[in-house]
PyMOL Python script that loads the backbone (N, CA, C, O; Angstrom):
from pymol import cmd

cmd.read_pdbstr("""\
ATOM      1  N   UNK A   1      -8.319  -9.292  24.246  1.00  0.00           N
ATOM      2  CA  UNK A   1      -8.344  -9.271  22.798  1.00  0.00           C
ATOM      3  C   UNK A   1      -6.908  -9.127  22.274  1.00  0.00           C
ATOM      4  O   UNK A   1      -6.149  -8.292  22.766  1.00  0.00           O
ATOM      5  N   UNK A   2      -6.552  -9.908  21.317  1.00  0.00           N
ATOM      6  CA  UNK A   2      -5.215  -9.866  20.738  1.00  0.00           C
ATOM      7  C   UNK A   2      -5.041  -8.604  19.895  1.00  0.00           C
ATOM      8  O   UNK A   2      -5.987  -8.102  19.289  1.00  0.00           O
ATOM      9  N   UNK A   3      -3.810  -8.108  19.875  1.00  0.00           N
ATOM     10  CA  UNK A   3      -3.481  -6.973  19.022  1.00  0.00           C
ATOM     11  C   UNK A   3      -3.139  -7.501  17.640  1.00  0.00           C
ATOM     12  O   UNK A   3      -2.418  -8.490  17.506  1.00  0.00           O
ATOM     13  N   UNK A   4      -3.650  -6.848  16.629  1.00  0.00           N
ATOM     14  CA  UNK A   4      -3.402  -7.300  15.266  1.00  0.00           C
ATOM     15  C   UNK A   4      -2.607  -6.229  14.533  1.00  0.00           C
ATOM     16  O   UNK A   4      -3.075  -5.106  14.347  1.00  0.00           O
ATOM     17  N   UNK A   5      -1.403  -6.594  14.123  1.00  0.00           N
ATOM     18  CA  UNK A   5      -0.528  -5.706  13.368  1.00  0.00           C
ATOM     19  C   UNK A   5      -0.196  -6.437  12.068  1.00  0.00           C
ATOM     20  O   UNK A   5       0.234  -7.590  12.097  1.00  0.00           O
ATOM     21  N   UNK A   6      -0.390  -5.780  10.945  1.00  0.00           N
ATOM     22  CA  UNK A   6      -0.117  -6.399   9.655  1.00  0.00           C
ATOM     23  C   UNK A   6       1.321  -6.095   9.256  1.00  0.00           C
ATOM     24  O   UNK A   6       1.628  -4.977   8.843  1.00  0.00           O
ATOM     25  N   UNK A   7       2.190  -7.069   9.375  1.00  0.00           N
ATOM     26  CA  UNK A   7       3.594  -6.892   9.018  1.00  0.00           C
ATOM     27  C   UNK A   7       4.497  -7.516  10.066  1.00  0.00           C
ATOM     28  O   UNK A   7       4.034  -7.983  11.106  1.00  0.00           O
ATOM     29  N   UNK A   8       5.784  -7.517   9.780  1.00  0.00           N
ATOM     30  CA  UNK A   8       6.745  -8.128  10.689  1.00  0.00           C
ATOM     31  C   UNK A   8       7.043  -7.236  11.892  1.00  0.00           C
ATOM     32  O   UNK A   8       7.175  -7.727  13.014  1.00  0.00           O
ATOM     33  N   UNK A   9       7.148  -5.945  11.664  1.00  0.00           N
ATOM     34  CA  UNK A   9       7.488  -5.027  12.745  1.00  0.00           C
ATOM     35  C   UNK A   9       6.248  -4.679  13.554  1.00  0.00           C
ATOM     36  O   UNK A   9       5.185  -4.396  13.000  1.00  0.00           O
ATOM     37  N   UNK A  10       6.402  -4.705  14.870  1.00  0.00           N
ATOM     38  CA  UNK A  10       5.286  -4.395  15.763  1.00  0.00           C
ATOM     39  C   UNK A  10       5.289  -2.922  16.192  1.00  0.00           C
ATOM     40  O   UNK A  10       4.332  -2.453  16.808  1.00  0.00           O
ATOM     41  N   UNK A  11       6.363  -2.194  15.868  1.00  0.00           N
ATOM     42  CA  UNK A  11       6.400  -0.756  16.140  1.00  0.00           C
ATOM     43  C   UNK A  11       7.323  -0.092  15.123  1.00  0.00           C
ATOM     44  O   UNK A  11       8.067  -0.756  14.402  1.00  0.00           O
ATOM     45  N   UNK A  12       7.253   1.240  15.088  1.00  0.00           N
ATOM     46  CA  UNK A  12       8.043   2.010  14.129  1.00  0.00           C
ATOM     47  C   UNK A  12       9.221   2.732  14.775  1.00  0.00           C
ATOM     48  O   UNK A  12       9.995   3.388  14.079  1.00  0.00           O
ATOM     49  N   UNK A  13       9.368   2.623  16.088  1.00  0.00           N
ATOM     50  CA  UNK A  13      10.345   3.466  16.782  1.00  0.00           C
ATOM     51  C   UNK A  13      11.509   2.706  17.400  1.00  0.00           C
ATOM     52  O   UNK A  13      12.464   3.322  17.872  1.00  0.00           O
ATOM     53  N   UNK A  14      11.448   1.394  17.406  1.00  0.00           N
ATOM     54  CA  UNK A  14      12.421   0.588  18.143  1.00  0.00           C
ATOM     55  C   UNK A  14      13.873   0.885  17.819  1.00  0.00           C
ATOM     56  O   UNK A  14      14.698   1.033  18.721  1.00  0.00           O
ATOM     57  N   UNK A  15      14.186   0.971  16.544  1.00  0.00           N
ATOM     58  CA  UNK A  15      15.574   1.209  16.147  1.00  0.00           C
ATOM     59  C   UNK A  15      16.064   2.567  16.654  1.00  0.00           C
ATOM     60  O   UNK A  15      17.214   2.691  17.076  1.00  0.00           O
ATOM     61  N   UNK A  16      15.207   3.575  16.617  1.00  0.00           N
ATOM     62  CA  UNK A  16      15.605   4.892  17.099  1.00  0.00           C
ATOM     63  C   UNK A  16      15.702   4.937  18.622  1.00  0.00           C
ATOM     64  O   UNK A  16      16.565   5.624  19.168  1.00  0.00           O
ATOM     65  N   UNK A  17      14.819   4.206  19.310  1.00  0.00           N
ATOM     66  CA  UNK A  17      14.939   4.113  20.772  1.00  0.00           C
ATOM     67  C   UNK A  17      16.321   3.585  21.117  1.00  0.00           C
ATOM     68  O   UNK A  17      17.001   4.125  21.990  1.00  0.00           O
ATOM     69  N   UNK A  18      16.729   2.538  20.434  1.00  0.00           N
ATOM     70  CA  UNK A  18      18.046   1.939  20.692  1.00  0.00           C
ATOM     71  C   UNK A  18      19.176   2.921  20.396  1.00  0.00           C
ATOM     72  O   UNK A  18      20.120   3.032  21.178  1.00  0.00           O
ATOM     73  N   UNK A  19      19.087   3.633  19.277  1.00  0.00           N
ATOM     74  CA  UNK A  19      20.133   4.599  18.918  1.00  0.00           C
ATOM     75  C   UNK A  19      20.237   5.716  19.947  1.00  0.00           C
ATOM     76  O   UNK A  19      21.334   6.060  20.385  1.00  0.00           O
ATOM     77  N   UNK A  20      19.095   6.285  20.334  1.00  0.00           N
ATOM     78  CA  UNK A  20      19.125   7.363  21.328  1.00  0.00           C
ATOM     79  C   UNK A  20      19.603   6.850  22.684  1.00  0.00           C
ATOM     80  O   UNK A  20      20.359   7.535  23.372  1.00  0.00           O
ATOM     81  N   UNK A  21      19.170   5.655  23.070  1.00  0.00           N
ATOM     82  CA  UNK A  21      19.598   5.088  24.359  1.00  0.00           C
ATOM     83  C   UNK A  21      21.104   4.899  24.379  1.00  0.00           C
ATOM     84  O   UNK A  21      21.769   5.284  25.341  1.00  0.00           O
ATOM     85  N   UNK A  22      21.641   4.311  23.329  1.00  0.00           N
ATOM     86  CA  UNK A  22      23.086   4.075  23.272  1.00  0.00           C
ATOM     87  C   UNK A  22      23.868   5.383  23.211  1.00  0.00           C
ATOM     88  O   UNK A  22      24.941   5.493  23.805  1.00  0.00           O
ATOM     89  N   UNK A  23      23.338   6.373  22.496  1.00  0.00           N
ATOM     90  CA  UNK A  23      24.009   7.671  22.408  1.00  0.00           C
ATOM     91  C   UNK A  23      24.115   8.331  23.781  1.00  0.00           C
ATOM     92  O   UNK A  23      25.019   9.127  24.035  1.00  0.00           O
ATOM     93  N   UNK A  24      23.179   7.984  24.654  1.00  0.00           N
ATOM     94  CA  UNK A  24      23.182   8.535  26.008  1.00  0.00           C
ATOM     95  C   UNK A  24      23.877   7.599  26.992  1.00  0.00           C
ATOM     96  O   UNK A  24      23.816   7.803  28.205  1.00  0.00           O
ATOM     97  N   UNK A  25      24.546   6.560  26.453  1.00  0.00           N
ATOM     98  CA  UNK A  25      25.292   5.591  27.250  1.00  0.00           C
ATOM     99  C   UNK A  25      24.436   5.004  28.375  1.00  0.00           C
ATOM    100  O   UNK A  25      24.863   4.890  29.524  1.00  0.00           O
ATOM    101  N   UNK A  26      23.229   4.644  27.997  1.00  0.00           N
ATOM    102  CA  UNK A  26      22.244   4.134  28.946  1.00  0.00           C
ATOM    103  C   UNK A  26      21.980   2.662  28.631  1.00  0.00           C
ATOM    104  O   UNK A  26      21.770   2.306  27.471  1.00  0.00           O
ATOM    105  N   UNK A  27      21.989   1.819  29.635  1.00  0.00           N
ATOM    106  CA  UNK A  27      21.663   0.409  29.431  1.00  0.00           C
ATOM    107  C   UNK A  27      20.143   0.248  29.331  1.00  0.00           C
ATOM    108  O   UNK A  27      19.385   1.146  29.695  1.00  0.00           O
ATOM    109  N   UNK A  28      19.723  -0.895  28.840  1.00  0.00           N
ATOM    110  CA  UNK A  28      18.290  -1.182  28.792  1.00  0.00           C
ATOM    111  C   UNK A  28      17.705  -1.195  30.201  1.00  0.00           C
ATOM    112  O   UNK A  28      16.579  -0.746  30.412  1.00  0.00           O
ATOM    113  N   UNK A  29      18.461  -1.704  31.155  1.00  0.00           N
ATOM    114  CA  UNK A  29      17.998  -1.752  32.543  1.00  0.00           C
ATOM    115  C   UNK A  29      17.787  -0.344  33.095  1.00  0.00           C
ATOM    116  O   UNK A  29      16.776  -0.071  33.742  1.00  0.00           O
ATOM    117  N   UNK A  30      18.735   0.539  32.840  1.00  0.00           N
ATOM    118  CA  UNK A  30      18.613   1.923  33.316  1.00  0.00           C
ATOM    119  C   UNK A  30      17.422   2.604  32.648  1.00  0.00           C
ATOM    120  O   UNK A  30      16.681   3.332  33.310  1.00  0.00           O
ATOM    121  N   UNK A  31      17.226   2.380  31.353  1.00  0.00           N
ATOM    122  CA  UNK A  31      16.064   2.954  30.669  1.00  0.00           C
ATOM    123  C   UNK A  31      14.780   2.461  31.322  1.00  0.00           C
ATOM    124  O   UNK A  31      13.863   3.244  31.571  1.00  0.00           O
ATOM    125  N   UNK A  32      14.717   1.176  31.594  1.00  0.00           N
ATOM    126  CA  UNK A  32      13.551   0.593  32.258  1.00  0.00           C
ATOM    127  C   UNK A  32      13.310   1.250  33.621  1.00  0.00           C
ATOM    128  O   UNK A  32      12.172   1.569  33.967  1.00  0.00           O
ATOM    129  N   UNK A  33      14.371   1.447  34.381  1.00  0.00           N
ATOM    130  CA  UNK A  33      14.249   2.058  35.706  1.00  0.00           C
ATOM    131  C   UNK A  33      13.784   3.507  35.617  1.00  0.00           C
ATOM    132  O   UNK A  33      12.979   3.947  36.438  1.00  0.00           O
ATOM    133  N   UNK A  34      14.279   4.253  34.631  1.00  0.00           N
ATOM    134  CA  UNK A  34      13.867   5.650  34.465  1.00  0.00           C
ATOM    135  C   UNK A  34      12.397   5.744  34.034  1.00  0.00           C
ATOM    136  O   UNK A  34      11.681   6.655  34.448  1.00  0.00           O
ATOM    137  N   UNK A  35      11.961   4.803  33.207  1.00  0.00           N
ATOM    138  CA  UNK A  35      10.544   4.761  32.834  1.00  0.00           C
ATOM    139  C   UNK A  35       9.693   4.489  34.065  1.00  0.00           C
ATOM    140  O   UNK A  35       8.630   5.086  34.237  1.00  0.00           O
ATOM    141  N   UNK A  36      10.162   3.588  34.920  1.00  0.00           N
ATOM    142  CA  UNK A  36       9.420   3.250  36.136  1.00  0.00           C
ATOM    143  C   UNK A  36       9.256   4.469  37.041  1.00  0.00           C
ATOM    144  O   UNK A  36       8.218   4.631  37.682  1.00  0.00           O
ATOM    145  N   UNK A  37      10.272   5.324  37.095  1.00  0.00           N
ATOM    146  CA  UNK A  37      10.174   6.545  37.907  1.00  0.00           C
ATOM    147  C   UNK A  37       9.055   7.453  37.407  1.00  0.00           C
ATOM    148  O   UNK A  37       8.528   8.266  38.167  1.00  0.00           O
ATOM    149  N   UNK A  38       8.688   7.320  36.128  1.00  0.00           N
ATOM    150  CA  UNK A  38       7.581   8.095  35.556  1.00  0.00           C
ATOM    151  C   UNK A  38       6.254   7.356  35.689  1.00  0.00           C
ATOM    152  O   UNK A  38       5.217   7.840  35.236  1.00  0.00           O
ATOM    153  N   UNK A  39       6.295   6.174  36.317  1.00  0.00           N
ATOM    154  CA  UNK A  39       5.077   5.395  36.491  1.00  0.00           C
ATOM    155  C   UNK A  39       4.724   4.530  35.303  1.00  0.00           C
ATOM    156  O   UNK A  39       3.590   4.068  35.181  1.00  0.00           O
ATOM    157  N   UNK A  40       5.693   4.307  34.419  1.00  0.00           N
ATOM    158  CA  UNK A  40       5.486   3.481  33.228  1.00  0.00           C
ATOM    159  C   UNK A  40       6.356   2.240  33.398  1.00  0.00           C
ATOM    160  O   UNK A  40       7.584   2.319  33.357  1.00  0.00           O
ATOM    161  N   UNK A  41       5.712   1.104  33.587  1.00  0.00           N
ATOM    162  CA  UNK A  41       6.430  -0.122  33.920  1.00  0.00           C
ATOM    163  C   UNK A  41       6.716  -0.941  32.669  1.00  0.00           C
ATOM    164  O   UNK A  41       5.836  -1.616  32.133  1.00  0.00           O
ATOM    165  N   UNK A  42       7.963  -0.868  32.215  1.00  0.00           N
ATOM    166  CA  UNK A  42       8.451  -1.618  31.057  1.00  0.00           C
ATOM    167  C   UNK A  42       9.724  -2.310  31.520  1.00  0.00           C
ATOM    168  O   UNK A  42      10.735  -1.653  31.766  1.00  0.00           O
ATOM    169  N   UNK A  43       9.682  -3.624  31.640  1.00  0.00           N
ATOM    170  CA  UNK A  43      10.867  -4.349  32.126  1.00  0.00           C
ATOM    171  C   UNK A  43      11.986  -4.306  31.085  1.00  0.00           C
ATOM    172  O   UNK A  43      11.762  -3.933  29.933  1.00  0.00           O
ATOM    173  N   UNK A  44      13.193  -4.693  31.505  1.00  0.00           N
ATOM    174  CA  UNK A  44      14.343  -4.668  30.612  1.00  0.00           C
ATOM    175  C   UNK A  44      14.093  -5.539  29.387  1.00  0.00           C
ATOM    176  O   UNK A  44      14.462  -5.164  28.274  1.00  0.00           O
ATOM    177  N   UNK A  45      13.473  -6.691  29.579  1.00  0.00           N
ATOM    178  CA  UNK A  45      13.173  -7.566  28.450  1.00  0.00           C
ATOM    179  C   UNK A  45      12.226  -6.919  27.455  1.00  0.00           C
ATOM    180  O   UNK A  45      12.364  -7.111  26.247  1.00  0.00           O
ATOM    181  N   UNK A  46      11.270  -6.159  27.955  1.00  0.00           N
ATOM    182  CA  UNK A  46      10.343  -5.451  27.067  1.00  0.00           C
ATOM    183  C   UNK A  46      11.048  -4.334  26.321  1.00  0.00           C
ATOM    184  O   UNK A  46      10.722  -4.064  25.165  1.00  0.00           O
ATOM    185  N   UNK A  47      12.016  -3.673  26.966  1.00  0.00           N
ATOM    186  CA  UNK A  47      12.816  -2.659  26.258  1.00  0.00           C
ATOM    187  C   UNK A  47      13.523  -3.327  25.084  1.00  0.00           C
ATOM    188  O   UNK A  47      13.548  -2.785  23.979  1.00  0.00           O
ATOM    189  N   UNK A  48      14.095  -4.496  25.323  1.00  0.00           N
ATOM    190  CA  UNK A  48      14.775  -5.236  24.257  1.00  0.00           C
ATOM    191  C   UNK A  48      13.815  -5.548  23.112  1.00  0.00           C
ATOM    192  O   UNK A  48      14.166  -5.385  21.943  1.00  0.00           O
ATOM    193  N   UNK A  49      12.613  -5.992  23.444  1.00  0.00           N
ATOM    194  CA  UNK A  49      11.632  -6.329  22.409  1.00  0.00           C
ATOM    195  C   UNK A  49      11.116  -5.082  21.678  1.00  0.00           C
ATOM    196  O   UNK A  49      10.800  -5.148  20.490  1.00  0.00           O
ATOM    197  N   UNK A  50      11.031  -3.953  22.382  1.00  0.00           N
ATOM    198  CA  UNK A  50      10.675  -2.699  21.705  1.00  0.00           C
ATOM    199  C   UNK A  50      11.765  -2.363  20.697  1.00  0.00           C
ATOM    200  O   UNK A  50      11.476  -2.022  19.551  1.00  0.00           O
ATOM    201  N   UNK A  51      13.024  -2.462  21.132  1.00  0.00           N
ATOM    202  CA  UNK A  51      14.145  -2.098  20.266  1.00  0.00           C
ATOM    203  C   UNK A  51      14.290  -3.009  19.051  1.00  0.00           C
ATOM    204  O   UNK A  51      14.731  -2.557  17.994  1.00  0.00           O
ATOM    205  N   UNK A  52      13.928  -4.277  19.183  1.00  0.00           N
ATOM    206  CA  UNK A  52      14.012  -5.152  18.004  1.00  0.00           C
ATOM    207  C   UNK A  52      12.675  -5.221  17.259  1.00  0.00           C
ATOM    208  O   UNK A  52      12.486  -6.054  16.372  1.00  0.00           O
ATOM    209  N   UNK A  53      11.762  -4.337  17.633  1.00  0.00           N
ATOM    210  CA  UNK A  53      10.468  -4.151  16.959  1.00  0.00           C
ATOM    211  C   UNK A  53       9.548  -5.369  17.040  1.00  0.00           C
ATOM    212  O   UNK A  53       8.674  -5.541  16.191  1.00  0.00           O
ATOM    213  N   UNK A  54       9.739  -6.216  18.060  1.00  0.00           N
ATOM    214  CA  UNK A  54       8.869  -7.381  18.203  1.00  0.00           C
ATOM    215  C   UNK A  54       7.780  -7.154  19.245  1.00  0.00           C
ATOM    216  O   UNK A  54       7.019  -8.070  19.556  1.00  0.00           O
ATOM    217  N   UNK A  55       7.700  -5.926  19.792  1.00  0.00           N
ATOM    218  CA  UNK A  55       6.675  -5.576  20.783  1.00  0.00           C
ATOM    219  C   UNK A  55       6.049  -4.251  20.407  1.00  0.00           C
ATOM    220  O   UNK A  55       6.736  -3.334  19.959  1.00  0.00           O
ATOM    221  N   UNK A  56       4.743  -4.153  20.589  1.00  0.00           N
ATOM    222  CA  UNK A  56       4.064  -2.881  20.340  1.00  0.00           C
ATOM    223  C   UNK A  56       4.399  -1.887  21.451  1.00  0.00           C
ATOM    224  O   UNK A  56       4.887  -2.265  22.516  1.00  0.00           O
ATOM    225  N   UNK A  57       4.129  -0.619  21.183  1.00  0.00           N
ATOM    226  CA  UNK A  57       4.387   0.462  22.137  1.00  0.00           C
ATOM    227  C   UNK A  57       3.090   1.247  22.301  1.00  0.00           C
ATOM    228  O   UNK A  57       2.486   1.665  21.314  1.00  0.00           O
ATOM    229  N   UNK A  58       2.663   1.446  23.543  1.00  0.00           N
ATOM    230  CA  UNK A  58       1.461   2.244  23.788  1.00  0.00           C
ATOM    231  C   UNK A  58       1.797   3.724  23.688  1.00  0.00           C
ATOM    232  O   UNK A  58       2.965   4.111  23.703  1.00  0.00           O
ATOM    233  N   UNK A  59       0.761   4.543  23.587  1.00  0.00           N
ATOM    234  CA  UNK A  59       0.992   5.989  23.526  1.00  0.00           C
ATOM    235  C   UNK A  59       1.644   6.495  24.815  1.00  0.00           C
ATOM    236  O   UNK A  59       2.481   7.397  24.767  1.00  0.00           O
ATOM    237  N   UNK A  60       1.276   5.933  25.948  1.00  0.00           N
ATOM    238  CA  UNK A  60       1.871   6.343  27.228  1.00  0.00           C
ATOM    239  C   UNK A  60       3.353   5.982  27.253  1.00  0.00           C
ATOM    240  O   UNK A  60       4.182   6.775  27.702  1.00  0.00           O
ATOM    241  N   UNK A  61       3.687   4.780  26.769  1.00  0.00           N
ATOM    242  CA  UNK A  61       5.087   4.367  26.712  1.00  0.00           C
ATOM    243  C   UNK A  61       5.876   5.244  25.756  1.00  0.00           C
ATOM    244  O   UNK A  61       7.012   5.619  26.043  1.00  0.00           O
ATOM    245  N   UNK A  62       5.277   5.569  24.622  1.00  0.00           N
ATOM    246  CA  UNK A  62       5.918   6.435  23.634  1.00  0.00           C
ATOM    247  C   UNK A  62       6.266   7.785  24.250  1.00  0.00           C
ATOM    248  O   UNK A  62       7.385   8.275  24.100  1.00  0.00           O
ATOM    249  N   UNK A  63       5.307   8.377  24.940  1.00  0.00           N
ATOM    250  CA  UNK A  63       5.544   9.670  25.581  1.00  0.00           C
ATOM    251  C   UNK A  63       6.647   9.559  26.634  1.00  0.00           C
ATOM    252  O   UNK A  63       7.539  10.405  26.687  1.00  0.00           O
ATOM    253  N   UNK A  64       6.593   8.526  27.468  1.00  0.00           N
ATOM    254  CA  UNK A  64       7.598   8.346  28.516  1.00  0.00           C
ATOM    255  C   UNK A  64       8.988   8.112  27.921  1.00  0.00           C
ATOM    256  O   UNK A  64       9.979   8.637  28.428  1.00  0.00           O
ATOM    257  N   UNK A  65       9.058   7.330  26.855  1.00  0.00           N
ATOM    258  CA  UNK A  65      10.352   7.112  26.198  1.00  0.00           C
ATOM    259  C   UNK A  65      10.930   8.429  25.699  1.00  0.00           C
ATOM    260  O   UNK A  65      12.130   8.668  25.831  1.00  0.00           O
ATOM    261  N   UNK A  66      10.096   9.278  25.132  1.00  0.00           N
ATOM    262  CA  UNK A  66      10.590  10.572  24.639  1.00  0.00           C
ATOM    263  C   UNK A  66      11.095  11.428  25.800  1.00  0.00           C
ATOM    264  O   UNK A  66      12.087  12.143  25.663  1.00  0.00           O
ATOM    265  N   UNK A  67      10.411  11.354  26.942  1.00  0.00           N
ATOM    266  CA  UNK A  67      10.833  12.129  28.110  1.00  0.00           C
ATOM    267  C   UNK A  67      12.163  11.631  28.655  1.00  0.00           C
ATOM    268  O   UNK A  67      13.060  12.428  28.928  1.00  0.00           O
ATOM    269  N   UNK A  68      12.294  10.327  28.813  1.00  0.00           N
ATOM    270  CA  UNK A  68      13.526   9.746  29.372  1.00  0.00           C
ATOM    271  C   UNK A  68      14.704   9.957  28.425  1.00  0.00           C
ATOM    272  O   UNK A  68      15.816  10.239  28.871  1.00  0.00           O
ATOM    273  N   UNK A  69      14.466   9.822  27.126  1.00  0.00           N
ATOM    274  CA  UNK A  69      15.543   9.989  26.154  1.00  0.00           C
ATOM    275  C   UNK A  69      15.778  11.449  25.784  1.00  0.00           C
ATOM    276  O   UNK A  69      16.708  11.771  25.044  1.00  0.00           O
ATOM    277  N   UNK A  70      14.917  12.337  26.311  1.00  0.00           N
ATOM    278  CA  UNK A  70      15.054  13.777  26.096  1.00  0.00           C
ATOM    279  C   UNK A  70      14.994  14.145  24.608  1.00  0.00           C
ATOM    280  O   UNK A  70      15.825  14.898  24.101  1.00  0.00           O
ATOM    281  N   UNK A  71      13.987  13.590  23.929  1.00  0.00           N
ATOM    282  CA  UNK A  71      13.755  13.899  22.517  1.00  0.00           C
ATOM    283  C   UNK A  71      12.266  14.151  22.320  1.00  0.00           C
ATOM    284  O   UNK A  71      11.451  13.779  23.164  1.00  0.00           O
ATOM    285  N   UNK A  72      11.916  14.777  21.218  1.00  0.00           N
ATOM    286  CA  UNK A  72      10.525  14.958  20.855  1.00  0.00           C
ATOM    287  C   UNK A  72       9.963  13.614  20.381  1.00  0.00           C
ATOM    288  O   UNK A  72      10.696  12.789  19.836  1.00  0.00           O
ATOM    289  N   UNK A  73       8.682  13.401  20.588  1.00  0.00           N
ATOM    290  CA  UNK A  73       8.050  12.163  20.132  1.00  0.00           C
ATOM    291  C   UNK A  73       8.323  11.953  18.642  1.00  0.00           C
ATOM    292  O   UNK A  73       8.648  10.841  18.223  1.00  0.00           O
ATOM    293  N   UNK A  74       8.196  13.002  17.847  1.00  0.00           N
ATOM    294  CA  UNK A  74       8.418  12.881  16.399  1.00  0.00           C
ATOM    295  C   UNK A  74       9.827  12.404  16.069  1.00  0.00           C
ATOM    296  O   UNK A  74      10.029  11.727  15.061  1.00  0.00           O
ATOM    297  N   UNK A  75      10.806  12.748  16.908  1.00  0.00           N
ATOM    298  CA  UNK A  75      12.177  12.307  16.659  1.00  0.00           C
ATOM    299  C   UNK A  75      12.295  10.787  16.696  1.00  0.00           C
ATOM    300  O   UNK A  75      13.147  10.214  16.018  1.00  0.00           O
ATOM    301  N   UNK A  76      11.457  10.142  17.471  1.00  0.00           N
ATOM    302  CA  UNK A  76      11.504   8.681  17.549  1.00  0.00           C
ATOM    303  C   UNK A  76      11.033   8.017  16.256  1.00  0.00           C
ATOM    304  O   UNK A  76      11.312   6.841  16.024  1.00  0.00           O
ATOM    305  N   UNK A  77      10.317   8.773  15.413  1.00  0.00           N
ATOM    306  CA  UNK A  77       9.803   8.240  14.157  1.00  0.00           C
ATOM    307  C   UNK A  77      10.699   8.566  12.957  1.00  0.00           C
ATOM    308  O   UNK A  77      10.478   8.045  11.864  1.00  0.00           O
ATOM    309  N   UNK A  78      11.707   9.422  13.153  1.00  0.00           N
ATOM    310  CA  UNK A  78      12.569   9.822  12.038  1.00  0.00           C
ATOM    311  C   UNK A  78      13.311   8.629  11.482  1.00  0.00           C
ATOM    312  O   UNK A  78      13.757   7.757  12.228  1.00  0.00           O
ATOM    313  N   UNK A  79      13.443   8.592  10.149  1.00  0.00           N
ATOM    314  CA  UNK A  79      14.140   7.469   9.515  1.00  0.00           C
ATOM    315  C   UNK A  79      15.622   7.483   9.796  1.00  0.00           C
ATOM    316  O   UNK A  79      16.203   6.438  10.091  1.00  0.00           O
ATOM    317  N   UNK A  80      16.241   8.628   9.712  1.00  0.00           N
ATOM    318  CA  UNK A  80      17.678   8.725   9.983  1.00  0.00           C
ATOM    319  C   UNK A  80      17.868   9.751  11.083  1.00  0.00           C
ATOM    320  O   UNK A  80      17.309  10.846  11.031  1.00  0.00           O
ATOM    321  N   UNK A  81      18.662   9.386  12.079  1.00  0.00           N
ATOM    322  CA  UNK A  81      18.915  10.325  13.159  1.00  0.00           C
ATOM    323  C   UNK A  81      20.411  10.554  13.296  1.00  0.00           C
ATOM    324  O   UNK A  81      21.223   9.658  13.067  1.00  0.00           O
ATOM    325  N   UNK A  82      20.744  11.757  13.669  1.00  0.00           N
ATOM    326  CA  UNK A  82      22.137  12.110  13.955  1.00  0.00           C
ATOM    327  C   UNK A  82      22.248  12.270  15.465  1.00  0.00           C
ATOM    328  O   UNK A  82      21.676  13.192  16.046  1.00  0.00           O
ATOM    329  N   UNK A  83      22.986  11.366  16.091  1.00  0.00           N
ATOM    330  CA  UNK A  83      23.157  11.465  17.544  1.00  0.00           C
ATOM    331  C   UNK A  83      24.596  11.716  17.897  1.00  0.00           C
ATOM    332  O   UNK A  83      24.931  11.828  19.076  1.00  0.00           O
TER     333      UNK A  83
END
""", "prot")
cmd.dss("prot")
cmd.show_as("cartoon", "prot")
cmd.util.cbc("prot")
cmd.orient("prot")
């Protein structure tokens, strides 16, 4: 079954994922590898699509991203972040 999202953005956290990742001097590939160590398989290309908001994010991926980036889940939803 196709996922239906009303709007251009497929997620609300992509821009903050990118900001936190860059603040930690982490490449998309390294982020992907760290997610894999948690058993969450998101390839580098999917990280890119998450960051440009063209891919949805599951709750499991959201939790794993918060763990790898060492932030609270709610921090990924903040409009403005100070890193």
